[in-house]
All heavy atoms as an XYZ file, in Angstrom:
693
protein
N      68.369    211.856    159.202
C      67.345    211.257    158.379
C      66.426    212.316    157.765
O      65.990    212.165    156.638
C      66.548    210.243    159.171
C      67.353    209.034    159.580
S      66.323    207.877    160.465
C      66.719    206.412    159.560
N      66.132    213.365    158.530
C      65.253    214.408    158.002
C      65.919    215.170    156.856
O      65.232    215.595    155.914
C      64.823    215.356    159.119
C      63.905    214.694    160.142
S      63.528    215.742    161.556
C      62.291    216.814    160.859
N      67.220    215.321    156.909
C      67.940    215.952    155.802
C      67.822    215.079    154.557
O      67.613    215.576    153.454
C      69.408    216.220    156.189
C      69.465    217.287    157.284
C      70.231    216.648    154.974
C      70.817    217.455    157.935
N      67.913    213.773    154.727
C      67.762    212.838    153.615
C      66.390    212.920    152.974
O      66.258    212.756    151.761
N      65.351    213.162    153.765
C      63.993    213.294    153.220
C      63.924    214.465    152.250
O      63.291    214.383    151.198
C      62.961    213.468    154.362
C      61.601    213.890    153.826
C      62.838    212.185    155.169
N      64.618    215.552    152.586
C      64.602    216.737    151.719
C      65.564    216.569    150.549
O      65.271    216.970    149.426
C      64.908    218.010    152.540
C      65.079    219.217    151.629
C      63.802    218.259    153.555
N      66.694    215.950    150.769
C      67.666    215.806    149.684
C      67.272    214.722    148.679
O      67.511    214.872    147.484
C      69.042    215.484    150.262
C      69.663    216.657    150.965
C      71.029    216.345    151.556
O      71.439    215.190    151.652
N      71.729    217.381    151.970
N      66.662    213.630    149.166
C      66.441    212.475    148.282
C      65.031    211.912    148.308
O      64.748    210.976    147.572
C      67.394    211.334    148.668
C      68.819    211.760    148.788
N      69.570    212.145    147.701
C      69.628    211.891    149.863
C      70.789    212.477    148.112
N      70.846    212.335    149.426
N      64.167    212.426    149.157
C      62.865    211.789    149.343
C      61.683    212.681    149.027
O      61.728    213.530    148.145
N      60.640    212.498    149.808
C      59.364    213.159    149.550
C      59.385    214.656    149.828
O      58.470    215.368    149.431
C      58.260    212.523    150.410
O      58.636    212.611    151.793
C      58.025    211.074    150.021
N      60.404    215.159    150.497
C      60.463    216.575    150.847
C      61.316    217.422    149.933
O      61.701    218.546    150.295
N      61.624    216.935    148.738
C      62.511    217.677    147.824
C      62.043    219.103    147.539
O      62.853    219.988    147.298
C      62.655    216.925    146.501
C      63.519    215.702    146.596
C      63.669    215.042    145.238
C      64.515    213.795    145.350
N      64.638    213.109    144.058
N      60.747    219.335    147.594
C      60.222    220.678    147.301
C      60.603    221.690    148.371
O      60.408    222.887    148.184
C      58.707    220.628    147.138
N      61.177    221.248    149.481
C      61.603    222.166    150.541
C      63.065    222.581    150.389
O      63.559    223.387    151.173
C      61.388    221.528    151.910
N      63.751    222.068    149.385
C      65.158    222.407    149.189
C      65.328    223.901    148.923
O      64.506    224.524    148.257
C      65.744    221.635    148.008
C      65.865    220.165    148.242
C      66.393    219.429    147.015
O      66.573    219.999    145.948
N      66.627    218.146    147.179
N      66.407    224.447    149.459
C      66.766    225.850    149.216
C      68.105    225.846    148.499
O      69.119    225.478    149.074
C      66.849    226.644    150.535
C      65.481    226.673    151.207
C      67.376    228.054    150.269
C      65.479    227.307    152.582
N      68.079    226.244    147.233
C      69.290    226.192    146.417
C      69.893    227.564    146.156
O      71.017    227.665    145.681
C      68.986    225.502    145.085
C      68.535    224.070    145.299
O      69.121    223.344    146.088
N      67.475    223.673    144.623
N      69.142    228.625    146.443
C      69.604    229.968    146.099
C      70.469    230.614    147.172
O      70.983    231.714    146.970
C      68.404    230.875    145.804
C      67.650    230.430    144.565
O      68.242    229.721    143.723
O      66.472    230.784    144.437
N      70.613    229.967    148.327
C      71.417    230.521    149.413
C      72.516    229.515    149.739
O      72.240    228.326    149.935
C      70.550    230.800    150.660
C      69.442    231.803    150.315
C      71.407    231.330    151.804
C      68.435    232.021    151.433
N      73.756    229.963    149.800
C      74.889    229.077    150.075
C      74.874    228.591    151.518
O      74.430    229.288    152.416
C      76.201    229.805    149.825
C      76.388    230.204    148.400
C      77.645    231.015    148.249
N      78.362    230.501    147.116
C      79.667    230.349    147.052
N      80.416    230.698    148.061
N      80.231    229.872    145.983
N      75.408    227.396    151.711
C      75.627    226.811    153.030
C      74.344    226.608    153.843
O      74.356    226.738    155.056
C      76.634    227.626    153.833
C      77.965    227.721    153.124
O      78.444    226.745    152.548
N      78.562    228.891    153.154
N      73.258    226.316    153.150
C      71.987    226.026    153.822
C      71.726    224.531    153.738
O      71.869    223.922    152.681
C      70.817    226.794    153.179
C      69.482    226.338    153.757
C      70.992    228.277    153.389
N      71.352    223.958    154.868
C      70.942    222.562    154.923
C      69.514    222.524    155.436
O      69.203    223.114    156.473
C      71.841    221.758    155.890
O      73.195    221.900    155.474
C      71.455    220.298    155.891
N      68.646    221.840    154.693
C      67.243    221.748    155.073
C      66.911    220.295    155.377
O      67.319    219.386    154.660
C      66.326    222.272    153.941
C      64.860    222.130    154.315
C      66.664    223.714    153.611
N      66.166    220.094    156.437
C      65.675    218.768    156.789
C      64.199    218.852    157.083
O      63.683    219.907    157.434
N      63.497    217.730    156.935
C      62.073    217.768    157.221
C      61.405    216.424    157.079
O      62.028    215.419    156.735
N      60.122    216.425    157.347
C      59.292    215.229    157.249
C      57.965    215.648    156.660
O      57.377    216.644    157.061
C      59.088    214.622    158.646
C      58.177    213.420    158.685
C      58.817    212.222    158.011
C      57.925    210.987    158.093
N      57.091    210.798    156.899
N      57.490    214.886    155.683
C      56.203    215.144    155.054
C      55.161    214.192    155.616
O      55.495    213.148    156.176
C      56.277    214.936    153.525
O      56.575    213.568    153.258
C      57.328    215.824    152.897
N      53.907    214.552    155.428
C      52.851    213.656    155.872
C      51.509    214.013    155.288
O      51.288    215.116    154.786
N      50.620    213.040    155.346
C      49.243    213.196    154.913
C      48.371    212.504    155.947
O      48.638    211.356    156.297
C      49.018    212.563    153.527
O      49.969    213.122    152.615
C      47.631    212.812    153.006
N      47.368    213.181    156.438
C      46.496    212.625    157.466
C      45.065    212.572    156.958
O      44.488    213.602    156.599
C      46.569    213.467    158.732
N      44.506    211.387    156.918
C      43.113    211.235    156.512
C      42.192    211.889    157.534
O      42.458    211.870    158.737
C      42.748    209.764    156.373
C      43.437    209.104    155.194
O      43.704    209.809    154.203
O      43.709    207.899    155.258
N      41.088    212.430    157.054
C      40.142    213.100    157.936
C      39.089    212.147    158.489
O      38.438    212.468    159.473
C      39.415    214.234    157.189
O      38.655    213.658    156.122
C      40.395    215.255    156.658
N      38.891    211.012    157.830
C      37.826    210.090    158.231
C      36.497    210.421    157.589
O      35.528    209.687    157.730
N      36.441    211.533    156.874
C      35.219    211.926    156.160
C      35.297    211.339    154.759
O      36.296    211.499    154.063
C      35.097    213.468    156.121
C      35.038    214.011    157.545
C      33.884    213.889    155.313
C      35.147    215.518    157.629
N      34.247    210.642    154.344
C      34.304    209.906    153.083
C      33.960    210.733    151.854
O      34.422    210.434    150.762
C      33.391    208.682    153.163
C      33.760    207.681    154.264
C      32.765    206.532    154.278
C      35.177    207.162    154.083
N      33.145    211.763    151.998
C      32.802    212.570    150.833
C      32.458    213.984    151.274
O      32.225    214.239    152.450
C      31.629    211.955    150.068
O      30.465    211.953    150.879
N      32.435    214.876    150.316
C      32.104    216.258    150.611
C      33.337    217.121    150.777
O      34.468    216.674    150.600
N      33.124    218.382    151.157
C      34.228    219.337    151.211
C      35.302    219.018    152.250
O      36.432    219.449    152.117
C      33.551    220.669    151.513
C      32.196    220.329    152.015
C      31.840    218.999    151.464
N      34.980    218.260    153.283
C      35.962    217.937    154.313
C      36.644    216.608    154.116
O      37.363    216.136    154.997
N      36.462    215.973    152.964
C      36.983    214.626    152.751
C      38.467    214.584    152.393
O      39.128    213.588    152.658
C      36.179    213.922    151.655
N      38.977    215.625    151.807
C      40.389    215.616    151.397
C      41.288    215.551    152.631
O      40.994    216.142    153.674
C      40.711    216.861    150.580
N      42.368    214.825    152.503
C      43.315    214.653    153.608
C      44.014    215.968    153.945
O      44.110    216.876    153.123
C      44.351    213.600    153.228
N      44.519    216.044    155.178
C      45.349    217.168    155.595
C      46.792    216.864    155.172
O      47.280    215.748    155.372
C      45.305    217.360    157.110
C      43.925    217.577    157.664
N      43.000    218.421    157.083
C      43.315    217.057    158.747
C      41.901    218.423    157.797
N      42.061    217.595    158.816
N      47.459    217.826    154.585
C      48.837    217.661    154.124
C      49.738    218.491    155.025
O      49.407    219.621    155.369
C      48.980    218.137    152.675
C      47.993    217.455    151.758
O      47.817    216.231    151.892
O      47.390    218.144    150.919
N      50.893    217.939    155.384
C      51.761    218.675    156.302
C      53.234    218.460    156.002
O      53.623    217.514    155.338
C      51.448    218.336    157.756
C      51.579    216.889    158.131
C      50.589    215.951    158.097
C      52.747    216.207    158.589
N      51.084    214.732    158.512
C      52.405    214.866    158.821
C      54.060    216.609    158.829
C      53.327    213.923    159.277
C      54.964    215.670    159.283
C      54.580    214.347    159.503
N      54.017    219.401    156.500
C      55.472    219.327    156.441
C      55.998    219.998    157.695
O      55.549    221.083    158.071
C      56.028    220.063    155.211
C      57.532    220.056    155.135
C      58.199    219.013    154.520
C      58.280    221.083    155.677
C      59.592    218.998    154.448
C      59.664    221.085    155.617
C      60.321    220.021    155.003
N      56.925    219.353    158.361
C      57.618    219.960    159.490
C      59.102    219.884    159.179
O      59.579    218.868    158.682
C      57.261    219.283    160.836
C      57.659    217.831    160.860
C      57.862    220.031    162.002
N      59.819    220.980    159.395
C      61.229    220.956    159.025
C      62.020    222.093    159.644
O      61.516    222.884    160.436
N      63.272    222.160    159.219
C      64.213    223.142    159.757
C      65.232    223.491    158.695
O      65.399    222.775    157.709
C      64.938    222.576    160.986
C      65.772    221.365    160.670
C      67.093    221.500    160.275
C      65.232    220.095    160.743
C      67.866    220.377    159.965
C      65.991    218.974    160.436
C      67.306    219.121    160.049
N      65.924    224.603    158.930
C      67.031    224.982    158.053
C      68.197    225.439    158.913
O      68.024    226.212    159.866
C      66.621    226.090    157.095
N      69.370    224.945    158.576
C      70.624    225.371    159.192
C      71.364    226.249    158.192
O      71.356    225.968    156.996
C      71.510    224.170    159.530
C      70.887    223.251    160.547
O      70.037    223.650    161.322
N      71.316    221.998    160.542
N      71.999    227.275    158.694
C      72.834    228.146    157.874
C      74.241    228.088    158.437
O      74.443    228.375    159.623
C      72.297    229.580    157.897
C      73.074    230.625    157.112
C      73.104    230.284    155.620
C      72.474    231.999    157.328
N      75.178    227.684    157.609
C      76.571    227.510    158.045
C      76.665    226.581    159.260
O      77.454    226.801    160.171
C      77.225    228.857    158.368
C      77.377    229.734    157.136
O      77.725    229.196    156.063
O      77.151    230.956    157.246
N      75.817    225.560    159.279
C      75.846    224.563    160.344
C      75.140    224.976    161.624
O      75.097    224.204    162.583
N      74.542    226.168    161.647
C      73.848    226.659    162.834
C      72.339    226.632    162.593
O      71.869    227.186    161.595
C      74.284    228.107    163.154
O      75.702    228.117    163.349
C      73.594    228.630    164.392
N      71.570    226.024    163.480
C      70.113    226.038    163.326
C      69.583    227.469    163.309
O      69.956    228.280    164.156
C      69.602    225.293    164.564
C      70.761    224.469    165.017
C      71.990    225.270    164.664
N      68.736    227.774    162.328
C      68.225    229.140    162.191
C      66.709    229.235    162.235
O      66.172    230.239    162.686
C      68.715    229.769    160.882
C      70.192    229.959    160.832
C      70.626    230.967    161.867
N      72.055    231.200    161.756
C      72.675    232.182    162.340
N      72.020    233.024    163.107
N      73.971    232.308    162.201
N      66.007    228.219    161.721
C      64.550    228.304    161.658
C      63.960    226.900    161.657
O      64.542    225.979    161.094
C      64.075    229.104    160.419
C      62.549    229.296    160.435
C      64.560    228.487    159.135
C      62.046    230.269    159.378
N      62.808    226.781    162.316
C      62.007    225.553    162.275
C      60.594    225.956    161.882
O      60.105    227.015    162.297
C      62.004    224.859    163.632
N      59.960    225.130    161.057
C      58.616    225.459    160.572
C      57.713    224.237    160.619
O      58.177    223.097    160.577
C      58.637    226.006    159.128
C      59.403    227.299    159.035
C      59.180    224.985    158.160
N      56.438    224.512    160.677
C      55.419    223.481    160.539
C      54.321    224.059    159.655
O      53.814    225.149    159.930
C      54.850    223.101    161.906
O      53.802    222.169    161.754
N      53.986    223.342    158.597
C      52.945    223.780    157.674
C      51.878    222.697    157.637
O      52.174    221.532    157.375
C      53.509    224.011    156.254
C      52.393    224.335    155.276
C      54.563    225.101    156.271
N      50.645    223.085    157.898
C      49.520    222.158    157.814
C      48.496    222.780    156.878
O      48.027    223.894    157.104
C      48.887    221.911    159.193
C      49.921    221.313    160.140
C      47.665    220.995    159.061
C      49.474    221.235    161.575
N      48.159    222.046    155.818
C      47.155    222.489    154.865
C      45.918    221.626    155.079
O      45.878    220.463    154.666
C      47.668    222.364    153.433
C      48.949    223.138    153.140
C      49.426    222.860    151.727
C      48.741    224.625    153.345
N      44.944    222.188    155.755
C      43.737    221.430    156.060
C      42.991    221.081    154.787
O      42.843    221.908    153.887
C      42.843    222.220    156.999
C      43.442    222.378    158.386
C      42.519    223.122    159.327
O      41.566    223.786    158.878
O      42.771    223.034    160.536
N      42.533    219.853    154.728
C      41.779    219.340    153.584
C      42.492    219.583    152.265
O      41.884    219.894    151.253
C      40.363    219.918    153.551
C      39.606    219.609    154.822
O      39.314    220.504    155.595
N      39.322    218.354    155.066
N      43.815    219.417    152.301
C      44.613    219.527    151.090
C      44.551    220.880    150.431
O      44.856    221.008    149.252
N      44.145    221.888    151.173
C      44.012    223.251    150.635
C      43.163    223.259    149.369
O      43.436    223.978    148.425
C      45.381    223.875    150.405
N      42.153    222.399    149.333
C      41.216    222.369    148.215
C      41.679    221.591    147.005
O      41.183    221.793    145.908
N      42.629    220.667    147.179
C      43.169    219.932    146.028
C      42.472    218.602    145.778
O      42.905    217.831    144.940
C      44.669    219.672    146.210
O      44.849    218.955    147.430
C      45.441    220.973    146.232
N      41.393    218.291    146.488
C      40.572    217.099    146.262
C      41.355    215.798    146.352
O      41.342    214.975    145.446
C      39.860    217.194    144.916
C      38.950    218.394    144.826
C      38.269    218.467    143.494
C      37.436    219.739    143.443
N      36.852    219.949    142.150
N      42.079    215.597    147.440
C      42.793    214.351    147.725
C      43.974    214.064    146.809
O      44.532    212.987    146.848
C      41.851    213.147    147.709
C      41.283    212.859    149.066
O      41.780    213.335    150.080
N      40.232    212.074    149.099
N      44.354    214.970    145.942
C      45.457    214.718    145.031
C      46.797    215.169    145.596
O      47.831    214.807    145.091
C      45.200    215.413    143.691
C      43.966    214.869    142.994
C      43.623    215.652    141.743
O      44.437    216.472    141.304
O      42.531    215.437    141.219
N      46.772    215.972    146.629
C      48.014    216.514    147.174
C      48.583    215.596    148.249
O      47.917    214.708    148.760
C      47.777    217.897    147.747
N      49.830    215.825    148.556
C      50.509    215.170    149.669
C      51.307    216.243    150.390
O      51.451    217.361    149.884
C      51.474    214.075    149.177
O      52.503    214.704    148.388
C      50.764    213.009    148.362
N      51.857    215.898    151.539
C      52.677    216.864    152.254
C      53.868    217.326    151.429
O      54.257    218.488    151.469
N      54.451    216.404    150.660
C      55.602    216.756    149.840
C      55.256    217.650    148.674
O      56.040    218.522    148.289
N      54.080    217.465    148.112
C      53.683    218.271    146.954
C      53.056    219.600    147.340
O      53.236    220.593    146.639
C      52.700    217.483    146.082
C      53.249    216.241    145.395
C      52.138    215.493    144.673
C      54.337    216.633    144.410
N      52.316    219.632    148.437
C      51.569    220.838    148.785
C      52.197    221.637    149.916
O      52.341    222.857    149.810
C      50.127    220.457    149.149
N      52.576    220.987    151.004
C      53.048    221.713    152.185
C      54.540    222.047    152.137
O      54.953    223.104    152.611
C      52.725    220.913    153.450
N      55.351    221.167    151.576
C      56.802    221.410    151.526
C      57.166    222.687    150.765
O      58.040    223.435    151.216
C      57.538    220.202    150.953
N      56.509    222.990    149.630
C      56.848    224.242    148.949
C      56.516    225.485    149.778
O      57.233    226.489    149.709
C      56.007    224.206    147.670
C      55.686    222.783    147.448
C      55.603    222.167    148.816
N      55.461    225.418    150.570
C      55.111    226.538    151.440
C      56.204    226.725    152.491
O      56.662    227.836    152.749
C      53.733    226.323    152.099
C      53.421    227.434    153.090
C      52.641    226.211    151.038
N      56.629    225.622    153.090
C      57.703    225.678    154.086
C      58.984    226.232    153.466
O      59.679    227.052    154.081
C      57.949    224.298    154.668
N      59.280    225.811    152.255
C      60.482    226.290    151.562
C      60.433    227.798    151.402
O      61.412    228.491    151.654
C      60.608    225.600    150.192
C      61.877    225.913    149.449
C      61.805    227.152    148.575
O      60.737    227.678    148.281
N      62.952    227.627    148.173
N      59.292    228.327    151.006
C      59.161    229.773    150.807
C      59.348    230.535    152.109
O      59.999    231.588    152.130
C      57.802    230.098    150.191
C      57.667    229.612    148.770
C      56.265    229.814    148.221
O      55.391    230.383    148.873
N      56.036    229.338    147.013
N      58.784    230.016    153.193
C      58.916    230.682    154.494
C      60.372    230.663    154.959
O      60.923    231.693    155.369
C      57.997    230.009    155.541
C      58.290    230.525    156.942
C      56.536    230.220    155.180
N      61.005    229.488    154.882
C      62.392    229.375    155.333
C      63.323    230.232    154.483
O      64.198    230.926    155.005
C      62.843    227.910    155.334
C      62.160    227.077    156.386
S      62.787    225.379    156.518
C      62.250    224.665    154.958
N      63.135    230.192    153.176
C      63.993    230.977    152.288
C      63.826    232.476    152.529
O      64.799    233.224    152.546
C      63.716    230.640    150.826
C      64.671    231.303    149.869
C      64.533    230.797    148.458
O      63.397    230.590    147.996
O      65.576    230.601    147.813
N      62.593    232.915    152.748
C      62.358    234.339    153.012
C      63.070    234.770    154.287
O      63.707    235.827    154.328
C      60.862    234.617    153.116
N      62.982    233.958    155.329
C      63.657    234.308    156.579
C      65.177    234.297    156.413
O      65.859    235.232    156.817
C      63.250    233.350    157.699
C      64.056    233.586    158.951
C      63.832    234.719    159.728
C      65.067    232.715    159.315
C      64.591    234.964    160.863
C      65.835    232.956    160.449
C      65.594    234.080    161.219
O      66.351    234.323    162.323
N      65.706    233.228    155.816
C      67.160    233.120    155.651
C      67.718    234.232    154.779
O      68.848    234.680    154.986
C      67.536    231.743    155.093
C      67.268    230.566    156.024
C      67.458    229.262    155.285
C      68.156    230.637    157.259
N      66.940    234.687    153.818
C      67.422    235.777    152.946
C      67.600    237.070    153.735
O      68.428    237.906    153.380
C      66.490    235.985    151.760
O      65.251    236.496    152.176
N      66.863    237.234    154.834
C      67.067    238.428    155.666
C      68.405    238.347    156.407
O      68.960    239.371    156.767
C      65.933    238.615    156.702
O      65.966    237.577    157.667
C      64.585    238.677    156.019
N      68.906    237.138    156.622
C      70.176    236.961    157.307
C      71.371    237.051    156.361
O      72.451    237.433    156.767
C      70.214    235.591    158.010
C      69.126    235.318    159.050
C      69.274    233.900    159.581
C      69.180    236.326    160.165
N      71.144    236.671    155.098
C      72.248    236.601    154.148
C      72.261    237.719    153.133
O      73.239    237.899    152.416
C      72.200    235.257    153.383
O      70.988    235.215    152.609
C      72.269    234.076    154.329
N      71.146    238.438    153.005
C      71.065    239.503    152.009
C      70.785    239.010    150.609
O      70.906    239.765    149.658
N      70.412    237.757    150.447
C      70.090    237.211    149.104
C      68.622    237.295    148.827
O      67.802    237.091    149.599
C      70.543    235.754    148.993
C      72.024    235.615    148.962
N      72.731    235.057    149.972
C      72.930    235.983    148.052
C      73.999    235.071    149.697
N      74.153    235.633    148.527
């Protein structure tokens, strides 16, 4: 199911297309802070996921952007946190593949 989230759902920004035989799975989320206004009011955006290379698990990540990393409630885990996770996973996998 987590692979489906990245391939077809809210986690598409975590896809890694530049490295062969990589499968990415994950889950996005947004957590309200309970603060109604001010600098702490924006929700926390998150993504937790993993990447397999040639069918072997290689890396797991968790990205939490507190208060939407300053995006004023417009971000979600899929829009803000998933791209960060993608960059981390791709950077690590590229050390294994030379890409």
